[in-house]
N, C-alpha and C positions, 0 to 999 in steps of 0.2 A: 503493499500499499503506500502509497507517496503521503510525503508529510505534507498538512496545509500551507507550511510556509513554502515548500518548493513550487506547488501548484499556483500560489500569488506572484513567486519569483518569475515562473513562465509567463504569467501573464502579463506581468509589468514587461518583462524581455520581448514577449510578443508585440504590446503597445508601442513601445520605444522604436523597435522596428518599423512599424507603421509611420510614426512620426519621423522617422529617419526618411521614409520616402516621401512624407508630404508633412513638413513642419509645420503646416497650416492647419491640421486635421484636429479640431477643438475636441473632439470624442476623445480621440486617443489620448491627448494630455487629460483630460477630465477622469477619463480610466487611470491612469496613471496616479494622481492623484489621492483618487479614492481608494486604489490598492496600500498606496504607501499607508495614508490613513488607518486602512485596517489592520496594517503590521505595527502600526504605533509610530510610525516614522512621522510625526507631527510637523517639524520644520522643513522636512521635505516635501512633504503635501502640500503645507500652506506656499511653499515656494511654487510647486505647479499649478496650484489655484492662481496663486497671483501670475504668472505667465500666461495663463488660457486668458483671465480676465482682463489682462494687459493687451493681447494679441483679437480678443473677442470678447468684447464689452456686453454685448447681448446674450451671452451662453449662463439665461438665468439660473439653471441648475446648479454653475459655480459656485455663486454666491451663496446659495443655500447648504450645499455640502462643505463649504469651507465656514461659514458660520457654525454649522453643527460638528467640525472638527475644532474649530476654537473654544465653543461651548464645551465640548468634552474634556478638553485640556486645560480648562478653568478659566479663560480668558476671556470673559464674558464683556467687558466694554468692547475687544476688539470682533467679538461676535455679534453684537448689537450694531456697531457701524457696518459690517459686512450684510447684516440682515437688513438695514435700513438702504443702503444700495440696491440690493437686490430685488427688494420691495418697488424701488422706483424703476427697477431695469423689466421686471414682471409688469407692470403697469404699462409701462411704453410700448411694450411687447403685445399688452392686450390678455397676458395669461392670469386669469384671474385664480386658478387653481394654485399655481406657485405663488402669485400674491399673498392669498389667504391660507396658507402654509407657512409662509415665511413671518406675515403679521402674527400669527398664533405662535409662534416660536418668539418672536418679539417680544408680544405681551406676556408670556411667562417670563424671559430674563430681565425684561425692563419694570418688575415689581418693586 
């Protein structure tokens, strides 16, 4: 049986290959960030989320997952800032579902 860490490493390697072929592939960069966050590599994950959102500021899911990663790391104020940016992005995109999810998380953190 393959250890879960090995599967994650394989996913990250595969996503990095995609990114090497297509540096603007937002989904691949998002996937790398999520995988790193799941592995507990918070700073590396946040670096990938930052790169994603710098290159593709309309990638709404990036804000939400970055905020969840920050909140999980106890970085509440940074999570709140990321959620506020994400809510604005979702509103511009007309993505009411994402906007609602992020608003709920913001309400929870901003007590």
